[in-house]
mmCIF file as gemmi writes it, N, C-alpha and C atoms, coordinates in Angstrom:
data_model
loop_
_atom_site.group_PDB
_atom_site.id
_atom_site.type_symbol
_atom_site.label_atom_id
_atom_site.label_alt_id
_atom_site.label_comp_id
_atom_site.label_asym_id
_atom_site.label_entity_id
_atom_site.label_seq_id
_atom_site.pdbx_PDB_ins_code
_atom_site.Cartn_x
_atom_site.Cartn_y
_atom_site.Cartn_z
_atom_site.occupancy
_atom_site.B_iso_or_equiv
_atom_site.pdbx_formal_charge
_atom_site.auth_seq_id
_atom_site.auth_asym_id
_atom_site.pdbx_PDB_model_num
ATOM 1 N N . MET Axp A 1 ? -2.649 -153.789 19.461 1 0 ? 1 A 1
ATOM 2 C CA . MET Axp A 1 ? -1.228 -153.564 19.53 1 0 ? 1 A 1
ATOM 3 C C . MET Axp A 1 ? -0.557 -154.829 20.058 1 0 ? 1 A 1
ATOM 4 N N . PHE Axp A 2 ? 0.524 -155.166 19.448 1 0 ? 2 A 1
ATOM 5 C CA . PHE Axp A 2 ? 1.272 -156.349 19.85 1 0 ? 2 A 1
ATOM 6 C C . PHE Axp A 2 ? 2.719 -155.947 20.099 1 0 ? 2 A 1
ATOM 7 N N . ARG Axp A 3 ? 3.3 -156.451 21.187 1 0 ? 3 A 1
ATOM 8 C CA . ARG Axp A 3 ? 4.674 -156.108 21.548 1 0 ? 3 A 1
ATOM 9 C C . ARG Axp A 3 ? 5.519 -157.366 21.641 1 0 ? 3 A 1
ATOM 10 N N . CYS Axp A 4 ? 6.739 -157.267 21.146 1 0 ? 4 A 1
ATOM 11 C CA . CYS Axp A 4 ? 7.702 -158.356 21.261 1 0 ? 4 A 1
ATOM 12 C C . CYS Axp A 4 ? 8.221 -158.363 22.696 1 0 ? 4 A 1
ATOM 13 N N . GLU Axp A 5 ? 8.096 -159.498 23.361 1 0 ? 5 A 1
ATOM 14 C CA . GLU Axp A 5 ? 8.544 -159.559 24.747 1 0 ? 5 A 1
ATOM 15 C C . GLU Axp A 5 ? 10.068 -159.571 24.86 1 0 ? 5 A 1
ATOM 16 N N . ASP Axp A 6 ? 10.751 -159.828 23.761 1 0 ? 6 A 1
ATOM 17 C CA . ASP Axp A 6 ? 12.216 -159.863 23.792 1 0 ? 6 A 1
ATOM 18 C C . ASP Axp A 6 ? 12.841 -158.475 23.658 1 0 ? 6 A 1
ATOM 19 N N . CYS Axp A 7 ? 12.326 -157.662 22.721 1 0 ? 7 A 1
ATOM 20 C CA . CYS Axp A 7 ? 12.972 -156.365 22.46 1 0 ? 7 A 1
ATOM 21 C C . CYS Axp A 7 ? 12.054 -155.163 22.638 1 0 ? 7 A 1
ATOM 22 N N . GLY Axp A 8 ? 10.729 -155.384 22.758 1 0 ? 8 A 1
ATOM 23 C CA . GLY Axp A 8 ? 9.8 -154.281 22.949 1 0 ? 8 A 1
ATOM 24 C C . GLY Axp A 8 ? 9.248 -153.689 21.663 1 0 ? 8 A 1
ATOM 25 N N . PHE Axp A 9 ? 9.642 -154.238 20.502 1 0 ? 9 A 1
ATOM 26 C CA . PHE Axp A 9 ? 9.125 -153.749 19.228 1 0 ? 9 A 1
ATOM 27 C C . PHE Axp A 9 ? 7.608 -153.881 19.238 1 0 ? 9 A 1
ATOM 28 N N . THR Axp A 10 ? 6.891 -152.83 18.815 1 0 ? 10 A 1
ATOM 29 C CA . THR Axp A 10 ? 5.431 -152.824 18.864 1 0 ? 10 A 1
ATOM 30 C C . THR Axp A 10 ? 4.857 -152.689 17.465 1 0 ? 10 A 1
ATOM 31 N N . ILE Axp A 11 ? 3.829 -153.491 17.188 1 0 ? 11 A 1
ATOM 32 C CA . ILE Axp A 11 ? 3.119 -153.467 15.912 1 0 ? 11 A 1
ATOM 33 C C . ILE Axp A 11 ? 1.692 -153.001 16.187 1 0 ? 11 A 1
ATOM 34 N N . TYR Axp A 12 ? 1.174 -152.144 15.33 1 0 ? 12 A 1
ATOM 35 C CA . TYR Axp A 12 ? -0.162 -151.584 15.479 1 0 ? 12 A 1
ATOM 36 C C . TYR Axp A 12 ? -1.061 -152.002 14.314 1 0 ? 12 A 1
ATOM 37 N N . PRO Axp A 13 ? -1.474 -153.274 14.256 1 0 ? 13 A 1
ATOM 38 C CA . PRO Axp A 13 ? -2.345 -153.694 13.149 1 0 ? 13 A 1
ATOM 39 C C . PRO Axp A 13 ? -3.773 -153.193 13.356 1 0 ? 13 A 1
ATOM 40 N N . ALA Axp A 14 ? -4.478 -152.982 12.26 1 0 ? 14 A 1
ATOM 41 C CA . ALA Axp A 14 ? -5.893 -152.63 12.35 1 0 ? 14 A 1
ATOM 42 C C . ALA Axp A 14 ? -6.64 -153.819 12.945 1 0 ? 14 A 1
ATOM 43 N N . ARG Axp A 15 ? -7.644 -153.537 13.758 1 0 ? 15 A 1
ATOM 44 C CA . ARG Axp A 15 ? -8.415 -154.6 14.393 1 0 ? 15 A 1
ATOM 45 C C . ARG Axp A 15 ? -8.959 -155.556 13.332 1 0 ? 15 A 1
ATOM 46 N N . GLY Axp A 16 ? -8.772 -156.841 13.582 1 0 ? 16 A 1
ATOM 47 C CA . GLY Axp A 16 ? -9.243 -157.864 12.667 1 0 ? 16 A 1
ATOM 48 C C . GLY Axp A 16 ? -8.242 -158.212 11.57 1 0 ? 16 A 1
ATOM 49 N N . ARG Axp A 17 ? -7.117 -157.516 11.512 1 0 ? 17 A 1
ATOM 50 C CA . ARG Axp A 17 ? -6.123 -157.765 10.453 1 0 ? 17 A 1
ATOM 51 C C . ARG Axp A 17 ? -4.83 -158.344 11.005 1 0 ? 17 A 1
ATOM 52 N N . GLU Axp A 18 ? -4.885 -158.87 12.223 1 0 ? 18 A 1
ATOM 53 C CA . GLU Axp A 18 ? -3.687 -159.419 12.848 1 0 ? 18 A 1
ATOM 54 C C . GLU Axp A 18 ? -3.045 -160.512 12 1 0 ? 18 A 1
ATOM 55 N N . GLY Axp A 19 ? -3.872 -161.31 11.321 1 0 ? 19 A 1
ATOM 56 C CA . GLY Axp A 19 ? -3.364 -162.389 10.474 1 0 ? 19 A 1
ATOM 57 C C . GLY Axp A 19 ? -2.462 -161.893 9.361 1 0 ? 19 A 1
ATOM 58 N N . LYS Axp A 20 ? -2.728 -160.698 8.859 1 0 ? 20 A 1
ATOM 59 C CA . LYS Axp A 20 ? -1.89 -160.113 7.813 1 0 ? 20 A 1
ATOM 60 C C . LYS Axp A 20 ? -0.512 -159.739 8.356 1 0 ? 20 A 1
ATOM 61 N N . PHE Axp A 21 ? -0.455 -159.38 9.627 1 0 ? 21 A 1
ATOM 62 C CA . PHE Axp A 21 ? 0.802 -158.966 10.23 1 0 ? 21 A 1
ATOM 63 C C . PHE Axp A 21 ? 1.595 -160.141 10.788 1 0 ? 21 A 1
ATOM 64 N N . PHE Axp A 22 ? 0.908 -161.25 11.038 1 0 ? 22 A 1
ATOM 65 C CA . PHE Axp A 22 ? 1.56 -162.418 11.611 1 0 ? 22 A 1
ATOM 66 C C . PHE Axp A 22 ? 1.384 -163.642 10.719 1 0 ? 22 A 1
ATOM 67 N N . PRO Axp A 23 ? 1.927 -163.607 9.512 1 0 ? 23 A 1
ATOM 68 C CA . PRO Axp A 23 ? 1.82 -164.787 8.647 1 0 ? 23 A 1
ATOM 69 C C . PRO Axp A 23 ? 2.681 -165.923 9.179 1 0 ? 23 A 1
ATOM 70 N N . LYS Axp A 24 ? 2.481 -167.097 8.647 1 0 ? 24 A 1
ATOM 71 C CA . LYS Axp A 24 ? 3.285 -168.256 9.051 1 0 ? 24 A 1
ATOM 72 C C . LYS Axp A 24 ? 4.765 -167.934 8.847 1 0 ? 24 A 1
ATOM 73 N N . GLY Axp A 25 ? 5.573 -168.226 9.852 1 0 ? 25 A 1
ATOM 74 C CA . GLY Axp A 25 ? 7.003 -167.966 9.771 1 0 ? 25 A 1
ATOM 75 C C . GLY Axp A 25 ? 7.411 -166.545 10.131 1 0 ? 25 A 1
ATOM 76 N N . PHE Axp A 26 ? 6.462 -165.732 10.63 1 0 ? 26 A 1
ATOM 77 C CA . PHE Axp A 26 ? 6.764 -164.344 10.996 1 0 ? 26 A 1
ATOM 78 C C . PHE Axp A 26 ? 7.829 -164.284 12.091 1 0 ? 26 A 1
ATOM 79 N N . THR Axp A 27 ? 8.744 -163.343 11.973 1 0 ? 27 A 1
ATOM 80 C CA . THR Axp A 27 ? 9.72 -163.067 13.031 1 0 ? 27 A 1
ATOM 81 C C . THR Axp A 27 ? 9.763 -161.561 13.267 1 0 ? 27 A 1
ATOM 82 N N . CYS Axp A 28 ? 10.172 -161.164 14.438 1 0 ? 28 A 1
ATOM 83 C CA . CYS Axp A 28 ? 10.276 -159.756 14.794 1 0 ? 28 A 1
ATOM 84 C C . CYS Axp A 28 ? 11.277 -159.071 13.863 1 0 ? 28 A 1
ATOM 85 N N . PRO Axp A 29 ? 10.889 -157.953 13.249 1 0 ? 29 A 1
ATOM 86 C CA . PRO Axp A 29 ? 11.811 -157.265 12.343 1 0 ? 29 A 1
ATOM 87 C C . PRO Axp A 29 ? 12.992 -156.622 13.079 1 0 ? 29 A 1
ATOM 88 N N . ASN Axp A 30 ? 12.885 -156.505 14.392 1 0 ? 30 A 1
ATOM 89 C CA . ASN Axp A 30 ? 13.946 -155.866 15.163 1 0 ? 30 A 1
ATOM 90 C C . ASN Axp A 30 ? 14.956 -156.867 15.725 1 0 ? 30 A 1
ATOM 91 N N . CYS Axp A 31 ? 14.438 -157.997 16.276 1 0 ? 31 A 1
ATOM 92 C CA . CYS Axp A 31 ? 15.35 -158.936 16.943 1 0 ? 31 A 1
ATOM 93 C C . CYS Axp A 31 ? 15.224 -160.373 16.449 1 0 ? 31 A 1
ATOM 94 N N . SER Axp A 32 ? 14.36 -160.627 15.477 1 0 ? 32 A 1
ATOM 95 C CA . SER Axp A 32 ? 14.137 -161.945 14.872 1 0 ? 32 A 1
ATOM 96 C C . SER Axp A 32 ? 13.466 -162.951 15.806 1 0 ? 32 A 1
ATOM 97 N N . ALA Axp A 33 ? 12.814 -162.485 16.872 1 0 ? 33 A 1
ATOM 98 C CA . ALA Axp A 33 ? 12.079 -163.392 17.759 1 0 ? 33 A 1
ATOM 99 C C . ALA Axp A 33 ? 10.879 -163.97 17.012 1 0 ? 33 A 1
ATOM 100 N N . SER Axp A 34 ? 10.437 -165.132 17.428 1 0 ? 34 A 1
ATOM 101 C CA . SER Axp A 34 ? 9.317 -165.8 16.756 1 0 ? 34 A 1
ATOM 102 C C . SER Axp A 34 ? 7.995 -165.1 17.056 1 0 ? 34 A 1
ATOM 103 N N . GLN Axp A 35 ? 6.99 -165.459 16.294 1 0 ? 35 A 1
ATOM 104 C CA . GLN Axp A 35 ? 5.644 -164.908 16.46 1 0 ? 35 A 1
ATOM 105 C C . GLN Axp A 35 ? 5.125 -165.128 17.883 1 0 ? 35 A 1
ATOM 106 N N . GLU Axp A 36 ? 5.503 -166.233 18.495 1 0 ? 36 A 1
ATOM 107 C CA . GLU Axp A 36 ? 5.045 -166.553 19.85 1 0 ? 36 A 1
ATOM 108 C C . GLU Axp A 36 ? 5.562 -165.565 20.883 1 0 ? 36 A 1
ATOM 109 N N . SER Axp A 37 ? 6.585 -164.788 20.542 1 0 ? 37 A 1
ATOM 110 C CA . SER Axp A 37 ? 7.132 -163.797 21.468 1 0 ? 37 A 1
ATOM 111 C C . SER Axp A 37 ? 6.285 -162.532 21.539 1 0 ? 37 A 1
ATOM 112 N N . PHE Axp A 38 ? 5.329 -162.383 20.613 1 0 ? 38 A 1
ATOM 113 C CA . PHE Axp A 38 ? 4.471 -161.2 20.61 1 0 ? 38 A 1
ATOM 114 C C . PHE Axp A 38 ? 3.242 -161.438 21.479 1 0 ? 38 A 1
ATOM 115 N N . TYR Axp A 39 ? 2.874 -160.421 22.24 1 0 ? 39 A 1
ATOM 116 C CA . TYR Axp A 39 ? 1.666 -160.511 23.063 1 0 ? 39 A 1
ATOM 117 C C . TYR Axp A 39 ? 0.787 -159.29 22.833 1 0 ? 39 A 1
ATOM 118 N N . ASP Axp A 40 ? -0.503 -159.477 23.057 1 0 ? 40 A 1
ATOM 119 C CA . ASP Axp A 40 ? -1.508 -158.45 22.81 1 0 ? 40 A 1
ATOM 120 C C . ASP Axp A 40 ? -1.523 -157.471 23.98 1 0 ? 40 A 1
ATOM 121 N N . LEU Axp A 41 ? -1.189 -156.217 23.722 1 0 ? 41 A 1
ATOM 122 C CA . LEU Axp A 41 ? -1.177 -155.2 24.773 1 0 ? 41 A 1
ATOM 123 C C . LEU Axp A 41 ? -2.58 -154.858 25.269 1 0 ? 41 A 1
ATOM 124 N N . ASN Axp A 42 ? -3.606 -155.244 24.513 1 0 ? 42 A 1
ATOM 125 C CA . ASN Axp A 42 ? -4.985 -154.966 24.919 1 0 ? 42 A 1
ATOM 126 C C . ASN Axp A 42 ? -5.618 -156.108 25.699 1 0 ? 42 A 1
ATOM 127 N N . ASP Axp A 43 ? -4.853 -157.153 25.997 1 0 ? 43 A 1
ATOM 128 C CA . ASP Axp A 43 ? -5.371 -158.312 26.732 1 0 ? 43 A 1
ATOM 129 C C . ASP Axp A 43 ? -5.108 -158.127 28.228 1 0 ? 43 A 1
ATOM 130 N N . PRO Axp A 44 ? -6.146 -157.772 29.001 1 0 ? 44 A 1
ATOM 131 C CA . PRO Axp A 44 ? -5.942 -157.522 30.434 1 0 ? 44 A 1
ATOM 132 C C . PRO Axp A 44 ? -5.599 -158.782 31.23 1 0 ? 44 A 1
ATOM 133 N N . THR Axp A 45 ? -5.805 -159.963 30.642 1 0 ? 45 A 1
ATOM 134 C CA . THR Axp A 45 ? -5.511 -161.199 31.367 1 0 ? 45 A 1
ATOM 135 C C . THR Axp A 45 ? -4.07 -161.661 31.164 1 0 ? 45 A 1
ATOM 136 N N . ASP Axp A 46 ? -3.346 -161.018 30.25 1 0 ? 46 A 1
ATOM 137 C CA . ASP Axp A 46 ? -1.958 -161.408 30.001 1 0 ? 46 A 1
ATOM 138 C C . ASP Axp A 46 ? -1.08 -160.86 31.133 1 0 ? 46 A 1
ATOM 139 N N . PRO Axp A 47 ? -0.375 -161.718 31.844 1 0 ? 47 A 1
ATOM 140 C CA . PRO Axp A 47 ? 0.429 -161.26 32.981 1 0 ? 47 A 1
ATOM 141 C C . PRO Axp A 47 ? 1.532 -160.277 32.593 1 0 ? 47 A 1
ATOM 142 N N . ARG Axp A 48 ? 1.97 -160.291 31.341 1 0 ? 48 A 1
ATOM 143 C CA . ARG Axp A 48 ? 3.001 -159.336 30.91 1 0 ? 48 A 1
ATOM 144 C C . ARG Axp A 48 ? 2.458 -157.916 30.905 1 0 ? 48 A 1
ATOM 145 N N . ASN Axp A 49 ? 1.162 -157.754 30.667 1 0 ? 49 A 1
ATOM 146 C CA . ASN Axp A 49 ? 0.539 -156.432 30.737 1 0 ? 49 A 1
ATOM 147 C C . ASN Axp A 49 ? 0.406 -155.979 32.187 1 0 ? 49 A 1
ATOM 148 N N . GLN Axp A 50 ? 0.093 -156.88 33.069 1 0 ? 50 A 1
ATOM 149 C CA . GLN Axp A 50 ? -0.087 -156.538 34.472 1 0 ? 50 A 1
ATOM 150 C C . GLN Axp A 50 ? 1.225 -156.129 35.112 1 0 ? 50 A 1
ATOM 151 N N . GLU Axp A 51 ? 2.329 -156.754 34.737 1 0 ? 51 A 1
ATOM 152 C CA . GLU Axp A 51 ? 3.632 -156.376 35.277 1 0 ? 51 A 1
ATOM 153 C C . GLU Axp A 51 ? 3.965 -154.946 34.893 1 0 ? 51 A 1
ATOM 154 N N . GLU Axp A 52 ? 3.693 -154.58 33.65 1 0 ? 52 A 1
ATOM 155 C CA . GLU Axp A 52 ? 3.989 -153.227 33.179 1 0 ? 52 A 1
ATOM 156 C C . GLU Axp A 52 ? 3.127 -152.216 33.915 1 0 ? 52 A 1
ATOM 157 N N . ASP Axp A 53 ? 1.831 -152.517 34.122 1 0 ? 53 A 1
ATOM 158 C CA . ASP Axp A 53 ? 0.93 -151.619 34.837 1 0 ? 53 A 1
ATOM 159 C C . ASP Axp A 53 ? 1.402 -151.389 36.265 1 0 ? 53 A 1
ATOM 160 N N . GLU Axp A 54 ? 1.855 -152.453 36.93 1 0 ? 54 A 1
ATOM 161 C CA . GLU Axp A 54 ? 2.321 -152.333 38.305 1 0 ? 54 A 1
ATOM 162 C C . GLU Axp A 54 ? 3.52 -151.412 38.394 1 0 ? 54 A 1
ATOM 163 N N . GLU Axp A 55 ? 4.437 -151.494 37.432 1 0 ? 55 A 1
ATOM 164 C CA . GLU Axp A 55 ? 5.618 -150.631 37.428 1 0 ? 55 A 1
ATOM 165 C C . GLU Axp A 55 ? 5.214 -149.176 37.258 1 0 ? 55 A 1
ATOM 166 N N . GLU Axp A 56 ? 4.256 -148.894 36.389 1 0 ? 56 A 1
ATOM 167 C CA . GLU Axp A 56 ? 3.824 -147.522 36.159 1 0 ? 56 A 1
ATOM 168 C C . GLU Axp A 56 ? 3.108 -146.96 37.375 1 0 ? 56 A 1
ATOM 169 N N . ASP Axp A 57 ? 2.293 -147.77 38.057 1 0 ? 57 A 1
ATOM 170 C CA . ASP Axp A 57 ? 1.518 -147.321 39.198 1 0 ? 57 A 1
ATOM 171 C C . ASP Axp A 57 ? 2.371 -147.126 40.438 1 0 ? 57 A 1
ATOM 172 N N . ALA Axp A 58 ? 3.452 -147.856 40.541 1 0 ? 58 A 1
ATOM 173 C CA . ALA Axp A 58 ? 4.226 -147.862 41.774 1 0 ? 58 A 1
ATOM 174 C C . ALA Axp A 58 ? 4.902 -146.528 42.057 1 0 ? 58 A 1
ATOM 175 N N . GLY Axp A 59 ? 5.483 -145.888 41.073 1 0 ? 59 A 1
ATOM 176 C CA . GLY Axp A 59 ? 6.21 -144.649 41.303 1 0 ? 59 A 1
ATOM 177 C C . GLY Axp A 59 ? 7.454 -144.907 42.128 1 0 ? 59 A 1
ATOM 178 N N . PRO Axp A 60 ? 8.2 -143.867 42.435 1 0 ? 60 A 1
ATOM 179 C CA . PRO Axp A 60 ? 9.411 -144.046 43.236 1 0 ? 60 A 1
ATOM 180 C C . PRO Axp A 60 ? 9.054 -144.493 44.647 1 0 ? 60 A 1
ATOM 181 N N . PRO Axp A 61 ? 9.853 -145.389 45.236 1 0 ? 61 A 1
ATOM 182 C CA . PRO Axp A 61 ? 9.533 -145.855 46.584 1 0 ? 61 A 1
ATOM 183 C C . PRO Axp A 61 ? 9.587 -144.713 47.585 1 0 ? 61 A 1
ATOM 184 N N . GLY Axp A 62 ? 8.621 -144.694 48.486 1 0 ? 62 A 1
ATOM 185 C CA . GLY Axp A 62 ? 8.595 -143.714 49.558 1 0 ? 62 A 1
ATOM 186 C C . GLY Axp A 62 ? 8.035 -142.361 49.163 1 0 ? 62 A 1
ATOM 187 N N . LYS Axp A 63 ? 7.703 -142.151 47.906 1 0 ? 63 A 1
ATOM 188 C CA . LYS Axp A 63 ? 7.17 -140.863 47.476 1 0 ? 63 A 1
ATOM 189 C C . LYS Axp A 63 ? 5.648 -140.895 47.518 1 0 ? 63 A 1
ATOM 190 N N . ASP Axp A 64 ? 5.065 -139.849 48.071 1 0 ? 64 A 1
ATOM 191 C CA . ASP Axp A 64 ? 3.615 -139.712 48.114 1 0 ? 64 A 1
ATOM 192 C C . ASP Axp A 64 ? 3.132 -139.388 46.702 1 0 ? 64 A 1
ATOM 193 N N . PRO Axp A 65 ? 2.265 -140.234 46.097 1 0 ? 65 A 1
ATOM 194 C CA . PRO Axp A 65 ? 1.839 -139.985 44.716 1 0 ? 65 A 1
ATOM 195 C C . PRO Axp A 65 ? 1.059 -138.689 44.562 1 0 ? 65 A 1
ATOM 196 N N . TYR Axp A 66 ? 0.56 -138.118 45.663 1 0 ? 66 A 1
ATOM 197 C CA . TYR Axp A 66 ? -0.213 -136.884 45.595 1 0 ? 66 A 1
ATOM 198 C C . TYR Axp A 66 ? 0.596 -135.672 46.024 1 0 ? 66 A 1
ATOM 199 N N . GLU Axp A 67 ? 1.867 -135.869 46.325 1 0 ? 67 A 1
ATOM 200 C CA . GLU Axp A 67 ? 2.717 -134.798 46.848 1 0 ? 67 A 1
ATOM 201 C C . GLU Axp A 67 ? 2.723 -133.581 45.933 1 0 ? 67 A 1
ATOM 202 N N . ASP Axp A 68 ? 2.917 -133.773 44.639 1 0 ? 68 A 1
ATOM 203 C CA . ASP Axp A 68 ? 2.985 -132.642 43.72 1 0 ? 68 A 1
ATOM 204 C C . ASP Axp A 68 ? 1.664 -131.902 43.63 1 0 ? 68 A 1
ATOM 205 N N . ARG Axp A 69 ? 0.555 -132.631 43.697 1 0 ? 69 A 1
ATOM 206 C CA . ARG Axp A 69 ? -0.753 -131.998 43.618 1 0 ? 69 A 1
ATOM 207 C C . ARG Axp A 69 ? -1.052 -131.149 44.84 1 0 ? 69 A 1
ATOM 208 N N . ASN Axp A 70 ? -0.558 -131.581 46.001 1 0 ? 70 A 1
ATOM 209 C CA . ASN Axp A 70 ? -0.879 -130.889 47.244 1 0 ? 70 A 1
ATOM 210 C C . ASN Axp A 70 ? 0.119 -129.802 47.595 1 0 ? 70 A 1
ATOM 211 N N . ALA Axp A 71 ? 1.183 -129.678 46.859 1 0 ? 71 A 1
ATOM 212 C CA . ALA Axp A 71 ? 2.229 -128.719 47.196 1 0 ? 71 A 1
ATOM 213 C C . ALA Axp A 71 ? 1.758 -127.297 46.941 1 0 ? 71 A 1
ATOM 214 N N . GLY Axp A 72 ? 1.871 -126.439 47.92 1 0 ? 72 A 1
ATOM 215 C CA . GLY Axp A 72 ? 1.603 -124.99 47.934 1 0 ? 72 A 1
ATOM 216 C C . GLY Axp A 72 ? 0.915 -124.398 46.725 1 0 ? 72 A 1
ATOM 217 N N . GLY Axp A 73 ? 0.943 -123.101 46.602 1 0 ? 73 A 1
ATOM 218 C CA . GLY Axp A 73 ? 0.467 -122.41 45.421 1 0 ? 73 A 1
ATOM 219 C C . GLY Axp A 73 ? -0.958 -121.913 45.476 1 0 ? 73 A 1
ATOM 220 N N . GLY Axp A 74 ? -1.693 -122.189 46.527 1 0 ? 74 A 1
ATOM 221 C CA . GLY Axp A 74 ? -3.069 -121.696 46.596 1 0 ? 74 A 1
ATOM 222 C C . GLY Axp A 74 ? -3.955 -122.405 45.602 1 0 ? 74 A 1
ATOM 223 N N . GLY Axp A 75 ? -5.156 -121.96 45.511 1 0 ? 75 A 1
ATOM 224 C CA . GLY Axp A 75 ? -6.083 -122.548 44.565 1 0 ? 75 A 1
ATOM 225 C C . GLY Axp A 75 ? -6.885 -123.681 45.14 1 0 ? 75 A 1
ATOM 226 N N . GLY Axp A 76 ? -6.528 -124.127 46.362 1 0 ? 76 A 1
ATOM 227 C CA . GLY Axp A 76 ? -7.296 -125.163 47 1 0 ? 76 A 1
ATOM 228 C C . GLY Axp A 76 ? -8.583 -124.572 47.549 1 0 ? 76 A 1
ATOM 229 N N . LYS Axp A 77 ? -9.38 -125.366 48.188 1 0 ? 77 A 1
ATOM 230 C CA . LYS Axp A 77 ? -10.628 -124.869 48.772 1 0 ? 77 A 1
ATOM 231 C C . LYS Axp A 77 ? -10.309 -123.778 49.774 1 0 ? 77 A 1
ATOM 232 N N . GLY Axp A 78 ? -10.972 -122.663 49.628 1 0 ? 78 A 1
ATOM 233 C CA . GLY Axp A 78 ? -10.813 -121.57 50.558 1 0 ? 78 A 1
ATOM 234 C C . GLY Axp A 78 ? -9.581 -120.718 50.32 1 0 ? 78 A 1
ATOM 235 N N . GLU Axp A 79 ? -8.77 -121.056 49.337 1 0 ? 79 A 1
ATOM 236 C CA . GLU Axp A 79 ? -7.571 -120.273 49.055 1 0 ? 79 A 1
ATOM 237 C C . GLU Axp A 79 ? -7.75 -119.587 47.703 1 0 ? 79 A 1
ATOM 238 N N . PRO Axp A 80 ? -7.659 -118.26 47.693 1 0 ? 80 A 1
ATOM 239 C CA . PRO Axp A 80 ? -7.835 -117.558 46.411 1 0 ? 80 A 1
ATOM 240 C C . PRO Axp A 80 ? -6.631 -117.732 45.506 1 0 ? 80 A 1
ATOM 241 N N . LEU Axp A 81 ? -6.881 -117.753 44.223 1 0 ? 81 A 1
ATOM 242 C CA . LEU Axp A 81 ? -5.789 -117.765 43.244 1 0 ? 81 A 1
ATOM 243 C C . LEU Axp A 81 ? -5.262 -116.351 43.115 1 0 ? 81 A 1
ATOM 244 N N . LEU Axp A 82 ? -3.977 -116.187 43.086 1 0 ? 82 A 1
ATOM 245 C CA . LEU Axp A 82 ? -3.387 -114.842 42.969 1 0 ? 82 A 1
ATOM 246 C C . LEU Axp A 82 ? -2.869 -114.583 41.582 1 0 ? 82 A 1
């Protein structure tokens, strides 16, 4: 998967067929950005992927990420389901 860093347009080429999707002179069909604006979403070393992961992991500031899981309702250890 490749995403345009300018507008977010995503292309899903079959593995090994990237060359067919990015011919010489390719531009983003959404915003006309150059081929160089596209980055591989499957590349863990690309810092643009890491920024997106950090935003997803962070959640709202000050909120316990486990709060919803631990909230009432029984079903925990030693608590019968009703």
